[in-house]
Backbone as JSON, one array per atom type, in Angstrom:
{
  "sequence": "XXXXXXXXXXXXXXXXXXXXXXXXXXXXXXXXXXXXXXXXXXXXXXXXXXXXXXXXXXXXXXXXXXXXXXXXXXXXXXXXXXXXXXXXXXXXXXXXXXXXXXXXXXXXXXXXXXXXXXXXXXXXXXXXXXXXXXXXXXXXXXXXXXXXXXXXXXXXXXXXXXXXXXXXXXXXXXXXXXXXXXXXXXXXXXXXXXXXXXXXXXXXXXXXXXXXXXXXXXXXXXXXXXXXXXXXXXXXXXXXXXXXXXXXXXXXXXXXXXXXXXXXXXXXXXXXXXXXXX",
  "N": [[-33.31, -17.3, -17.31], [-30.74, -15.38, -17.61], [-29.33, -17.23, -19.42], [-30.58, -17.43, -21.39], [-29.88, -15.21, -23.12], [-27.8, -13.26, -25.99], [-25.82, -12.46, -25.32], [-24.35, -14.4, -23.98], [-22.24, -16.5, -21.83], [-20.39, -19.26, -21.22], [-18.52, -18.8, -19.18], [-18.9, -16.34, -18.03], [-21.38, -17.37, -17.05], [-20.2, -18.76, -15.4], [-19.2, -16.78, -13.58], [-20.58, -15.32, -12.86], [-22.51, -17.65, -11.35], [-20.82, -17.78, -8.97], [-20.58, -16.98, -6.48], [-23.37, -17.53, -5.74], [-22.47, -19.96, -5.25], [-20.87, -20.33, -3.59], [-21.39, -22.6, -1.53], [-20.62, -24.58, -1.95], [-18.48, -24.55, -2.85], [-16.43, -24.32, -0.77], [-15.39, -25.55, 2.54], [-17.71, -26.55, 3.85], [-21.16, -26.84, 4.28], [-24.03, -25.68, 5.24], [-26.96, -26.44, 6.05], [-30.26, -28.24, 5.83], [-32.2, -30.26, 8.0], [-33.76, -33.24, 8.04], [-35.43, -33.39, 10.59], [-35.28, -30.31, 11.04], [-33.35, -29.7, 12.06], [-30.49, -27.71, 12.15], [-26.97, -27.72, 11.01], [-23.71, -28.26, 10.63], [-22.41, -29.35, 7.46], [-19.87, -31.2, 6.22], [-18.89, -31.12, 2.96], [-17.13, -32.16, 1.95], [-16.43, -34.04, 3.83], [-17.57, -35.44, 6.95], [-17.94, -34.68, 9.9], [-15.39, -36.15, 12.54], [-16.38, -39.02, 14.7], [-14.42, -40.09, 16.57], [-12.51, -39.24, 16.24], [-9.76, -37.38, 17.32], [-8.27, -33.49, 17.63], [-4.7, -33.58, 19.02], [-2.6, -31.74, 21.97], [-0.14, -29.33, 20.18], [-1.11, -29.16, 17.88], [-3.47, -29.52, 18.16], [-3.53, -26.87, 19.42], [-2.78, -24.81, 17.28], [-4.39, -25.3, 14.84], [-6.8, -24.12, 16.29], [-6.13, -21.63, 16.56], [-5.99, -20.54, 14.66], [-8.11, -21.11, 12.77], [-10.0, -19.55, 14.79], [-8.02, -16.76, 14.01], [-9.48, -17.08, 11.25], [-12.11, -15.7, 12.2], [-12.0, -13.67, 13.48], [-10.82, -12.22, 11.75], [-12.86, -12.24, 9.66], [-15.19, -11.25, 10.72], [-14.15, -8.4, 11.36], [-14.07, -7.63, 8.52], [-16.49, -8.02, 8.28], [-17.49, -5.19, 9.85], [-17.03, -3.54, 8.32], [-18.62, -3.31, 5.99], [-21.83, -2.87, 4.72], [-24.75, -4.96, 6.15], [-23.84, -7.47, 5.58], [-23.23, -11.35, 6.04], [-22.27, -12.67, 9.84], [-20.01, -14.6, 11.54], [-20.68, -17.65, 12.6], [-20.45, -20.5, 13.6], [-17.38, -22.13, 15.07], [-15.26, -24.87, 14.67], [-13.27, -27.21, 15.7], [-13.25, -29.69, 14.91], [-11.62, -32.81, 13.78], [-12.44, -33.59, 9.84], [-14.16, -36.0, 7.83], [-13.33, -35.81, 5.1], [-10.61, -34.42, 5.31], [-10.18, -31.94, 6.12], [-9.16, -29.81, 9.43], [-10.21, -27.97, 10.94], [-13.18, -25.71, 10.81], [-14.62, -22.39, 10.06], [-17.48, -20.95, 9.86], [-19.69, -19.43, 7.78], [-23.05, -18.15, 7.11], [-24.47, -17.78, 4.7], [-25.43, -14.05, 2.67], [-28.7, -12.84, 3.03], [-30.18, -11.88, 0.36], [-30.53, -13.25, -2.67], [-27.14, -13.12, -4.88], [-25.76, -12.24, -8.07], [-23.9, -10.4, -8.47], [-20.42, -9.69, -7.11], [-19.28, -7.72, -5.15], [-16.56, -5.22, -5.35], [-15.09, -4.25, -2.98], [-15.75, -5.97, -1.5], [-14.96, -8.37, -2.03], [-12.0, -8.43, -2.08], [-12.06, -7.64, 1.05], [-12.28, -11.01, 0.86], [-10.63, -11.91, 0.31], [-8.52, -10.61, 2.59], [-9.69, -12.49, 4.76], [-9.48, -15.54, 3.87], [-7.36, -15.66, 4.21], [-6.8, -15.35, 6.76], [-6.67, -17.34, 9.18], [-3.97, -17.84, 8.37], [-2.05, -15.49, 9.22], [-2.81, -15.43, 11.4], [-2.01, -17.76, 12.42], [0.8, -16.53, 12.11], [1.27, -14.27, 13.77], [0.72, -15.39, 16.29], [2.72, -17.3, 16.95], [4.87, -15.87, 16.17], [6.11, -16.18, 13.31], [6.82, -18.69, 12.92], [4.64, -20.78, 10.79], [1.85, -23.66, 9.96], [1.14, -26.04, 7.44], [-1.11, -25.71, 7.43], [-2.76, -23.7, 6.06], [-3.34, -24.7, 3.26], [-5.57, -25.45, 1.55], [-7.26, -22.83, 2.35], [-5.33, -20.95, 1.01], [-5.02, -21.74, -1.89], [-7.53, -21.43, -2.62], [-7.45, -18.46, -2.09], [-5.81, -17.65, -3.88], [-6.98, -18.37, -6.37], [-8.64, -16.15, -6.03], [-7.91, -14.12, -6.08], [-6.26, -14.59, -8.79], [-8.3, -14.39, -10.9], [-9.88, -11.98, -10.29], [-7.34, -10.37, -11.19], [-6.83, -11.56, -13.48], [-9.48, -11.52, -15.06], [-11.88, -10.12, -14.01], [-10.95, -7.06, -14.11], [-10.14, -6.32, -12.12], [-7.45, -4.83, -11.68], [-5.54, -2.07, -11.45], [-3.0, -1.98, -12.47], [-2.98, -3.63, -15.33], [-5.62, -3.38, -16.24], [-8.89, -2.85, -17.15], [-9.35, -5.8, -18.25], [-9.49, -8.63, -20.19], [-7.57, -10.85, -19.8], [-7.63, -13.58, -20.65], [-8.98, -13.79, -23.24], [-7.64, -11.91, -24.53], [-4.62, -13.55, -24.67], [-5.67, -15.59, -26.22], [-6.21, -14.02, -28.67], [-8.78, -13.3, -29.17], [-12.51, -13.81, -28.46], [-13.24, -14.78, -30.75], [-11.23, -16.83, -31.59], [-9.08, -15.98, -33.45], [-7.03, -14.44, -33.91], [-4.46, -15.57, -33.23], [-2.16, -14.62, -34.34], [-1.28, -12.38, -33.73], [0.24, -9.66, -31.76], [0.08, -10.04, -29.43], [-1.07, -11.68, -28.91], [0.94, -13.67, -29.41], [2.83, -13.12, -27.48], [2.79, -14.47, -25.05], [4.56, -15.12, -23.14], [5.64, -12.93, -20.96], [2.71, -11.79, -20.98], [2.03, -13.97, -18.49], [4.15, -13.08, -16.83], [3.34, -10.6, -16.15], [0.9, -10.96, -15.27], [1.37, -13.03, -12.85], [3.65, -11.44, -11.23], [1.39, -9.12, -10.7], [-0.81, -10.78, -9.58], [0.31, -12.16, -6.9], [1.41, -9.73, -5.63], [-1.35, -9.11, -4.81], [-2.17, -10.72, -3.03], [0.11, -10.74, -1.42], [-0.5, -8.47, 0.04], [-2.85, -8.29, 0.5], [-2.42, -10.47, 3.02], [-0.61, -8.72, 4.11], [-2.42, -7.15, 5.49], [-3.79, -8.55, 6.32], [-2.73, -9.96, 9.2], [-2.45, -6.86, 9.73], [-4.84, -6.82, 10.72], [-5.32, -8.92, 13.3], [-3.8, -8.03, 14.92], [-4.21, -5.91, 15.73], [-6.04, -7.34, 17.4], [-5.28, -8.58, 19.45], [-6.33, -9.87, 22.6], [-8.68, -10.98, 21.52], [-8.05, -12.99, 19.47], [-6.4, -14.69, 20.5], [-8.21, -15.19, 23.05], [-10.26, -15.91, 22.64], [-9.39, -18.47, 21.12], [-7.58, -19.29, 23.05], [-10.58, -20.36, 24.14], [-11.91, -21.89, 21.87], [-10.21, -23.9, 21.39], [-10.21, -25.29, 24.17], [-12.84, -26.31, 24.2], [-13.49, -26.99, 21.6], [-16.1, -26.98, 19.78], [-17.16, -23.97, 19.39], [-20.25, -21.42, 19.17], [-23.45, -19.53, 18.63], [-24.41, -17.39, 20.83], [-22.19, -17.32, 22.78], [-20.01, -17.29, 20.64], [-20.48, -14.52, 19.62], [-19.67, -13.22, 21.94], [-17.53, -13.24, 22.43], [-16.47, -12.05, 19.53], [-17.59, -9.77, 19.03], [-15.66, -7.39, 20.14], [-14.45, -7.53, 18.21], [-12.61, -4.95, 16.24], [-11.73, -3.08, 13.7], [-8.65, -2.35, 11.95], [-7.06, 0.56, 10.0], [-6.15, 0.18, 8.07], [-7.3, -2.29, 7.23], [-9.3, -1.15, 6.26], [-8.59, 0.89, 4.18], [-7.55, -0.92, 2.54], [-9.72, -2.33, 1.4], [-11.1, -0.75, -0.11], [-9.1, -0.38, -1.83], [-7.28, 1.27, -2.22], [-4.59, 1.48, -2.88], [-1.64, 2.8, -2.87], [-2.63, 4.18, -1.01], [-2.52, 2.74, 1.14], [0.41, 1.7, 1.47], [1.31, 3.93, 2.3], [0.21, 5.13, 4.79], [0.74, 2.78, 5.95], [4.23, 2.92, 6.31], [3.67, 5.52, 7.44], [2.89, 4.49, 9.73], [4.42, 2.99, 10.94], [7.12, 3.87, 11.33]],
  "CA": [[-33.41, -16.3, -18.09], [-29.77, -15.35, -18.49], [-28.46, -18.02, -20.56], [-31.2, -16.62, -23.36], [-29.06, -13.87, -23.56], [-27.06, -13.02, -27.11], [-24.03, -12.14, -24.67], [-24.3, -15.25, -22.72], [-21.16, -17.64, -22.38], [-20.12, -20.24, -20.14], [-17.56, -17.79, -18.89], [-19.76, -15.51, -17.82], [-21.88, -17.94, -16.09], [-19.35, -19.53, -14.36], [-18.63, -15.86, -12.82], [-22.16, -14.82, -11.95], [-22.45, -18.58, -10.55], [-19.49, -17.92, -8.6], [-21.33, -16.15, -5.22], [-23.97, -18.28, -5.63], [-22.19, -21.65, -5.17], [-19.85, -20.44, -2.46], [-21.46, -23.02, -0.55], [-20.6, -25.58, -2.6], [-17.05, -24.89, -2.99], [-15.84, -24.06, 0.44], [-15.28, -27.47, 3.3], [-18.69, -26.49, 4.59], [-22.39, -26.11, 4.02], [-24.98, -25.46, 6.08], [-28.11, -27.82, 5.46], [-31.26, -28.36, 7.21], [-32.11, -31.85, 8.32], [-35.31, -33.67, 7.9], [-35.67, -32.54, 11.71], [-35.3, -28.63, 11.01], [-32.07, -28.84, 12.87], [-29.75, -27.02, 11.22], [-25.4, -27.96, 11.07], [-22.73, -27.78, 8.5], [-22.08, -30.83, 7.23], [-18.37, -30.36, 5.31], [-18.86, -30.87, 1.71], [-15.85, -33.23, 2.58], [-17.02, -34.96, 5.02], [-18.51, -35.33, 8.01], [-16.83, -34.78, 11.97], [-14.72, -37.95, 13.07], [-16.68, -38.49, 16.21], [-13.94, -40.67, 17.23], [-10.71, -38.6, 15.99], [-9.33, -35.72, 17.45], [-6.91, -33.33, 17.75], [-4.16, -33.1, 20.4], [-1.44, -31.1, 22.03], [0.27, -28.73, 19.72], [-1.66, -29.78, 16.44], [-5.29, -28.67, 18.62], [-3.87, -25.21, 19.43], [-2.88, -24.58, 16.33], [-5.45, -25.1, 14.91], [-7.7, -23.64, 16.93], [-5.84, -20.38, 16.48], [-6.27, -20.69, 12.55], [-9.81, -20.98, 13.05], [-9.83, -18.01, 15.39], [-8.15, -15.85, 12.89], [-10.36, -16.25, 10.35], [-12.93, -15.43, 12.94], [-11.46, -12.05, 13.88], [-10.61, -10.95, 10.13], [-14.23, -12.08, 8.88], [-15.67, -10.15, 11.47], [-13.13, -7.38, 10.95], [-14.37, -7.66, 7.27], [-18.12, -7.45, 8.47], [-17.59, -4.5, 10.39], [-16.96, -1.89, 7.55], [-19.51, -3.88, 5.37], [-23.74, -3.27, 5.52], [-25.58, -6.2, 5.68], [-22.47, -8.75, 5.22], [-23.27, -12.08, 6.95], [-21.63, -12.66, 10.63], [-19.66, -15.95, 11.25], [-21.87, -18.3, 13.75], [-19.7, -21.55, 14.1], [-15.95, -21.86, 14.9], [-15.14, -25.97, 14.91], [-11.2, -28.17, 15.08], [-12.87, -31.71, 15.3], [-11.5, -32.62, 12.41], [-13.9, -34.19, 9.18], [-14.01, -37.5, 6.97], [-12.52, -35.17, 3.88], [-9.17, -33.99, 5.87], [-10.25, -30.08, 6.86], [-9.27, -30.45, 11.09], [-11.04, -27.5, 11.58], [-14.14, -24.76, 10.37], [-15.2, -20.54, 10.29], [-18.66, -21.03, 9.65], [-20.45, -17.42, 7.57], [-23.74, -18.25, 6.38], [-24.27, -16.56, 2.73], [-26.12, -13.22, 2.51], [-29.97, -13.48, 3.08], [-31.01, -12.01, -0.76], [-29.76, -14.42, -4.06], [-26.72, -12.58, -5.37], [-25.17, -12.33, -8.77], [-22.21, -9.58, -8.57], [-19.51, -9.61, -5.63], [-17.93, -5.81, -5.78], [-14.59, -5.18, -5.2], [-14.2, -4.19, -1.45], [-16.25, -7.36, -1.0], [-13.78, -9.65, -3.33], [-10.73, -7.8, -1.5], [-12.79, -8.87, 1.93], [-12.92, -12.64, 0.77], [-9.09, -12.28, 0.18], [-8.1, -11.16, 3.7], [-10.8, -13.76, 5.36], [-9.18, -16.33, 3.68], [-5.86, -15.41, 4.54], [-6.38, -15.52, 8.54], [-5.82, -18.24, 9.47], [-2.46, -17.85, 8.14], [-1.82, -14.42, 9.53], [-2.9, -15.82, 13.27], [-0.44, -18.75, 13.01], [2.3, -16.19, 11.73], [1.29, -13.29, 14.61], [0.77, -15.67, 17.54], [3.75, -18.46, 16.47], [6.01, -15.28, 16.01], [6.32, -16.54, 12.0], [6.86, -20.34, 12.42], [3.14, -21.0, 10.0], [1.85, -25.05, 9.49], [0.58, -26.4, 5.93], [-2.7, -25.89, 7.64], [-3.36, -23.25, 5.21], [-3.1, -25.27, 1.77], [-6.35, -24.68, 1.35], [-7.07, -21.17, 1.82], [-4.03, -20.19, -0.16], [-5.85, -22.13, -3.02], [-9.1, -20.56, -2.67], [-7.3, -16.94, -2.57], [-4.63, -17.67, -5.48], [-7.81, -18.51, -7.41], [-9.77, -15.27, -6.77], [-6.91, -13.2, -6.72], [-5.84, -14.56, -10.28], [-9.58, -13.69, -11.37], [-9.6, -10.2, -10.04], [-6.55, -10.04, -11.68], [-7.0, -11.76, -15.26], [-11.06, -11.66, -15.35], [-12.54, -9.44, -13.4], [-10.32, -6.12, -15.07], [-9.8, -4.93, -11.04], [-6.29, -4.75, -11.15], [-5.29, -1.12, -12.03], [-1.89, -2.13, -13.72], [-3.58, -4.14, -15.86], [-6.51, -2.49, -16.5], [-10.46, -3.57, -16.8], [-9.17, -6.59, -19.66], [-9.45, -9.83, -20.17], [-6.27, -11.62, -20.31], [-7.7, -14.76, -21.24], [-8.74, -13.06, -24.66], [-6.86, -11.26, -25.25], [-3.99, -14.16, -24.77], [-6.48, -16.4, -27.22], [-6.2, -13.62, -30.17], [-10.28, -12.58, -28.92], [-13.18, -14.61, -28.22], [-13.24, -16.16, -31.99], [-9.47, -17.28, -31.44], [-8.56, -15.84, -34.8], [-6.33, -13.83, -33.78], [-3.31, -16.02, -32.97], [-1.0, -14.43, -35.05], [-1.49, -10.91, -32.86], [1.46, -9.03, -30.78], [-0.46, -10.25, -27.45], [-1.17, -13.44, -29.2], [2.6, -14.76, -29.12], [3.65, -12.71, -26.08], [2.4, -15.25, -24.06], [5.48, -15.05, -21.86], [4.72, -11.07, -20.86], [1.25, -12.28, -20.15], [2.24, -14.92, -17.92], [5.34, -12.81, -16.44], [2.7, -9.93, -15.76], [-0.24, -12.28, -13.97], [1.84, -13.81, -11.69], [3.35, -10.33, -10.5], [0.1, -8.85, -9.82], [-1.71, -12.22, -8.36], [1.97, -12.01, -5.67], [1.57, -8.6, -4.98], [-2.88, -8.7, -4.13], [-2.4, -11.78, -2.11], [0.7, -10.54, -0.25], [-0.86, -7.0, 0.17], [-3.86, -9.02, 1.84], [-1.92, -11.08, 3.62], [-0.17, -7.93, 5.32], [-3.26, -6.22, 5.46], [-4.52, -9.61, 7.85], [-1.77, -9.6, 10.03], [-2.71, -6.23, 11.06], [-5.95, -7.03, 11.78], [-4.73, -9.96, 14.21], [-2.05, -7.13, 15.7], [-5.04, -5.28, 16.06], [-7.07, -7.92, 18.53], [-5.01, -10.13, 19.89], [-6.81, -10.49, 23.46], [-9.86, -11.89, 21.1], [-7.66, -13.69, 18.84], [-5.54, -15.72, 22.05], [-9.26, -15.18, 23.86], [-11.06, -17.01, 21.75], [-8.32, -19.82, 20.67], [-7.57, -20.91, 23.73], [-11.66, -21.32, 24.05], [-11.72, -23.53, 20.74], [-9.36, -25.11, 22.05], [-10.49, -26.07, 25.34], [-14.31, -26.15, 24.31], [-13.73, -27.82, 20.05], [-17.45, -25.66, 19.29], [-17.8, -22.22, 19.52], [-21.29, -20.88, 18.37], [-24.35, -19.0, 19.16], [-24.01, -16.37, 22.2], [-20.87, -16.99, 23.27], [-19.39, -16.82, 20.17], [-20.84, -13.39, 19.27], [-19.05, -12.07, 22.89], [-16.03, -12.76, 21.95], [-16.37, -11.27, 18.97], [-18.43, -8.15, 19.49], [-15.39, -6.91, 21.02], [-13.33, -7.13, 17.11], [-12.14, -3.72, 16.2], [-11.52, -2.9, 12.4], [-7.82, -1.09, 12.11], [-7.58, 1.69, 9.04], [-5.54, -0.87, 7.07], [-7.93, -3.05, 6.08], [-10.61, 0.21, 5.17], [-7.76, 1.04, 2.85], [-7.45, -2.32, 1.13], [-11.05, -3.37, 0.87], [-10.98, 0.39, -0.85], [-8.05, -0.23, -3.64], [-6.39, 2.48, -1.81], [-2.73, 0.74, -2.21], [-0.76, 3.61, -2.74], [-2.66, 5.09, 0.41], [-2.01, 1.51, 2.28], [1.45, 2.23, 1.52], [1.58, 5.93, 2.92], [-0.45, 4.71, 5.88], [1.94, 1.35, 7.32], [5.18, 3.46, 6.45], [3.95, 6.16, 8.39], [2.34, 3.49, 11.77], [5.97, 2.07, 11.28], [7.86, 5.28, 11.19]],
  "C": [[-32.42, -14.99, -18.81], [-29.6, -15.91, -19.57], [-29.17, -17.95, -22.07], [-30.5, -15.85, -23.54], [-28.2, -13.93, -24.72], [-25.54, -13.62, -26.85], [-23.75, -13.5, -24.17], [-23.23, -15.64, -22.91], [-20.53, -18.53, -21.22], [-18.52, -19.31, -19.6], [-18.54, -17.15, -17.45], [-20.65, -15.97, -16.96], [-21.09, -18.51, -14.9], [-19.09, -17.7, -12.94], [-20.21, -15.18, -12.35], [-22.87, -16.14, -11.28], [-21.47, -18.4, -9.57], [-20.06, -17.61, -6.81], [-22.42, -17.07, -4.92], [-23.54, -19.46, -5.16], [-20.99, -21.37, -3.92], [-19.69, -21.62, -1.75], [-20.42, -24.31, -0.41], [-19.05, -26.02, -2.73], [-15.89, -24.51, -1.85], [-16.07, -26.16, 1.29], [-16.27, -27.21, 3.8], [-19.95, -26.34, 4.19], [-23.06, -26.1, 4.51], [-26.17, -25.68, 5.38], [-28.85, -27.88, 6.85], [-31.82, -29.89, 7.33], [-33.81, -32.45, 8.46], [-36.06, -33.51, 9.58], [-36.04, -31.52, 12.03], [-34.7, -28.58, 11.88], [-30.79, -28.6, 12.5], [-27.68, -27.16, 11.84], [-25.02, -27.9, 10.09], [-22.48, -29.01, 8.48], [-20.61, -30.83, 6.0], [-18.86, -31.1, 3.88], [-17.51, -32.57, 1.41], [-15.74, -34.25, 3.23], [-17.9, -34.48, 5.52], [-17.68, -35.37, 9.42], [-17.18, -36.39, 12.17], [-15.19, -38.28, 14.52], [-15.6, -39.41, 16.83], [-12.35, -40.18, 17.53], [-11.04, -37.65, 16.45], [-8.27, -35.24, 17.78], [-6.29, -33.33, 18.81], [-2.95, -32.48, 20.52], [-1.2, -30.1, 20.83], [-0.25, -28.63, 18.74], [-3.19, -29.05, 16.73], [-5.09, -27.04, 18.78], [-3.83, -24.56, 18.32], [-3.74, -24.43, 15.09], [-7.01, -23.95, 15.05], [-7.18, -21.91, 16.98], [-5.81, -20.16, 15.42], [-7.44, -20.32, 12.71], [-10.27, -19.82, 13.74], [-9.54, -16.92, 14.75], [-9.09, -15.54, 11.79], [-11.16, -15.56, 10.96], [-13.38, -14.44, 13.03], [-11.31, -11.73, 12.63], [-12.17, -10.89, 9.39], [-15.03, -11.13, 9.66], [-15.08, -8.84, 11.43], [-14.12, -6.42, 9.3], [-15.53, -6.86, 7.03], [-18.99, -6.23, 9.02], [-17.73, -3.53, 9.22], [-17.61, -2.3, 6.13], [-20.98, -4.33, 5.28], [-23.86, -4.31, 4.75], [-24.85, -8.03, 5.1], [-22.71, -9.61, 6.78], [-22.05, -12.19, 8.53], [-20.89, -14.57, 10.63], [-20.84, -16.5, 12.45], [-21.32, -19.59, 14.21], [-18.34, -21.46, 14.12], [-16.01, -24.16, 15.09], [-13.82, -26.5, 15.08], [-12.01, -29.61, 15.98], [-13.35, -31.99, 13.84], [-13.26, -34.06, 11.52], [-13.55, -35.65, 8.35], [-12.88, -36.43, 5.48], [-11.42, -34.84, 4.43], [-9.19, -32.52, 6.5], [-10.17, -30.74, 8.61], [-9.99, -29.65, 11.19], [-12.09, -26.46, 10.33], [-14.46, -23.5, 10.26], [-16.18, -21.12, 9.1], [-19.25, -19.82, 9.55], [-21.38, -18.59, 6.88], [-23.99, -17.18, 5.36], [-25.39, -15.48, 3.13], [-28.48, -13.99, 2.55], [-30.88, -13.79, 1.74], [-29.62, -13.12, -1.67], [-29.15, -13.02, -4.55], [-26.11, -13.5, -6.5], [-23.73, -11.85, -9.52], [-21.91, -10.06, -7.0], [-18.83, -8.03, -6.34], [-16.9, -6.16, -4.66], [-14.51, -5.06, -4.02], [-15.0, -5.56, -1.2], [-15.29, -8.83, -1.43], [-12.5, -9.6, -1.96], [-10.89, -8.54, 0.09], [-12.52, -10.08, 2.24], [-11.41, -12.69, 0.98], [-8.48, -12.24, 1.39], [-8.67, -12.33, 4.65], [-9.93, -14.72, 5.21], [-7.9, -16.69, 4.34], [-5.87, -15.37, 6.76], [-6.18, -15.81, 9.64], [-4.11, -18.35, 9.25], [-1.97, -16.54, 9.24], [-2.24, -14.9, 11.4], [-2.04, -16.95, 13.07], [0.83, -17.85, 12.7], [2.67, -15.33, 13.51], [1.27, -14.5, 16.17], [2.03, -16.68, 17.87], [5.06, -17.69, 16.13], [6.92, -16.09, 14.58], [6.88, -17.93, 11.96], [5.01, -20.37, 11.79], [3.31, -22.77, 10.07], [1.75, -25.15, 8.0], [-1.04, -25.93, 6.48], [-3.67, -25.07, 6.67], [-3.61, -23.55, 3.61], [-4.14, -24.98, 1.26], [-7.08, -23.33, 0.85], [-6.17, -20.05, 1.22], [-4.42, -20.55, -1.48], [-6.88, -21.24, -3.23], [-8.66, -18.93, -3.21], [-6.8, -16.62, -3.24], [-5.96, -17.84, -6.29], [-8.15, -17.31, -7.84], [-8.61, -14.18, -6.87], [-6.73, -13.48, -8.16], [-7.27, -14.07, -11.23], [-9.22, -12.51, -11.2], [-8.65, -9.47, -11.26], [-6.53, -9.72, -13.34], [-8.13, -11.28, -15.8], [-11.49, -10.74, -15.26], [-12.21, -7.83, -14.09], [-10.59, -5.21, -13.5], [-8.73, -4.79, -10.88], [-6.12, -3.35, -11.9], [-3.62, -0.86, -12.63], [-2.39, -2.64, -14.93], [-4.67, -3.4, -17.3], [-7.79, -3.23, -16.59], [-10.2, -4.87, -18.71], [-9.28, -8.05, -19.22], [-8.22, -10.66, -20.54], [-6.47, -12.99, -20.6], [-8.47, -14.97, -23.01], [-8.03, -12.78, -25.26], [-5.56, -12.42, -25.85], [-4.34, -15.5, -26.21], [-6.37, -15.59, -28.36], [-7.67, -13.24, -29.96], [-10.53, -13.87, -28.78], [-13.74, -15.88, -29.06], [-12.0, -17.31, -31.82], [-8.95, -17.17, -32.67], [-7.15, -15.05, -34.92], [-4.63, -13.85, -33.1], [-2.15, -15.45, -33.29], [-0.64, -12.85, -34.07], [-0.45, -10.81, -31.82], [0.94, -10.09, -29.47], [-0.82, -11.99, -27.91], [0.2, -14.35, -29.14], [3.36, -14.3, -28.38], [3.08, -13.58, -24.93], [3.05, -15.46, -22.66], [5.17, -13.78, -20.64], [3.55, -11.03, -20.03], [1.22, -13.08, -18.49], [2.64, -13.6, -16.37], [4.37, -11.51, -15.19], [2.05, -10.26, -14.33], [0.43, -12.21, -13.02], [2.7, -12.32, -10.99], [2.33, -9.36, -9.51], [-0.75, -9.51, -8.9], [-0.31, -12.02, -6.75], [1.4, -10.99, -4.89], [-0.24, -8.28, -4.39], [-2.65, -9.47, -2.91], [-0.91, -11.63, -0.5], [0.2, -8.4, 0.53], [-2.48, -7.6, 1.45], [-3.5, -10.13, 2.86], [-1.58, -10.46, 5.09], [-1.19, -7.97, 6.15], [-4.28, -6.97, 6.98], [-3.9, -9.54, 8.9], [-1.81, -8.34, 10.64], [-3.72, -5.94, 11.61], [-5.91, -7.81, 12.57], [-4.29, -9.02, 15.2], [-3.06, -6.99, 16.36], [-6.2, -6.22, 17.74], [-6.5, -8.94, 19.1], [-5.62, -10.97, 21.32], [-7.82, -11.5, 23.04], [-9.04, -12.83, 20.81], [-6.62, -14.77, 20.21], [-7.08, -15.99, 22.99], [-9.79, -16.61, 23.4], [-10.01, -18.84, 21.12], [-8.03, -20.47, 22.18], [-8.91, -21.49, 24.08], [-11.81, -22.06, 23.38], [-11.62, -24.34, 21.16], [-9.45, -26.18, 23.2], [-12.26, -26.93, 24.72], [-14.53, -27.35, 22.71], [-15.03, -27.41, 19.03], [-17.73, -24.67, 19.99], [-19.06, -21.85, 19.25], [-22.12, -19.92, 19.34], [-23.8, -17.3, 19.9], [-22.96, -16.11, 22.0], [-19.61, -17.35, 22.08], [-19.46, -14.9, 19.58], [-20.75, -12.38, 20.59], [-18.02, -11.44, 22.9], [-15.62, -11.13, 20.39], [-16.99, -9.75, 18.2], [-17.14, -6.86, 19.9], [-14.22, -6.52, 19.96], [-13.38, -5.92, 16.65], [-11.28, -3.83, 14.61], [-9.9, -1.66, 11.48], [-7.79, -0.59, 10.55], [-7.17, 1.01, 7.86], [-6.34, -1.15, 6.48], [-9.19, -2.46, 5.44], [-9.44, 0.49, 3.76], [-7.76, -0.28, 1.36], [-8.4, -2.38, 0.81], [-11.26, -1.88, -0.26], [-10.29, 0.21, -2.41], [-7.48, 0.45, -3.43], [-4.76, 2.04, -1.55], [-1.55, 1.14, -2.1], [-0.84, 3.9, -0.91], [-2.38, 4.01, 1.45], [-0.41, 1.61, 2.0], [2.78, 2.7, 2.52], [1.41, 5.39, 4.32], [0.48, 3.59, 6.7], [3.55, 1.95, 6.63], [5.03, 4.63, 7.58], [3.08, 5.92, 10.23], [3.86, 3.3, 11.52], [7.02, 3.14, 11.35], [7.14, 5.81, 12.57]]
}
């Protein structure tokens, strides 16, 4: 239906397909086997039956995934109708992933992502890095590589394409930098001022990501017992799901910083952080 709309475009299609294709872009998807048994199958590979993490790496990955679960649960606590984390695993995959946190898609078909959901997703993506930073006193690993890539992509789109940045406003910088949708305006001031556009976008994207990481740190600091307890339990069991996982996650609380960030209240968030630190 949408492809027949007169103003339909490839960019619009990609934007509208984005929530629907989340399972394809993430490290794992949820599927039914022929026997109707449900289980996570990574798009980058399947579980390595003969390979397991050992020692400090196992501990780090377990806390990393626990961080995603804690932050994701705090976000879901503030958004009605959001799916909950269902499974954690630290069994390496053939595609290179050392662990994963599985959250099912929503029960309804979605074409839109609201701003609070987008910001919540940013914080959740950085929950693993935040957990490492908190537990290991700032000593972080390279395990957040994929998370950071995905968070950067989402933050860039929020700033440059979706019009969700207060400084830049409801503007598509891709269209501006190209001189318009028909690419006929390359001689305009915007068309010539590529350096300014790049600097502006980089600044706003970096600030959004840093704010998201700061908020993720606030969430894990507010839930130290759950984070360490679940991380240690996952390290021991290697997989945690179902009721035993929910027994941990039902204890998660959402700090005020998360609520303010998801609402897009940057100035209020900074004031709150100053007040709390004072």
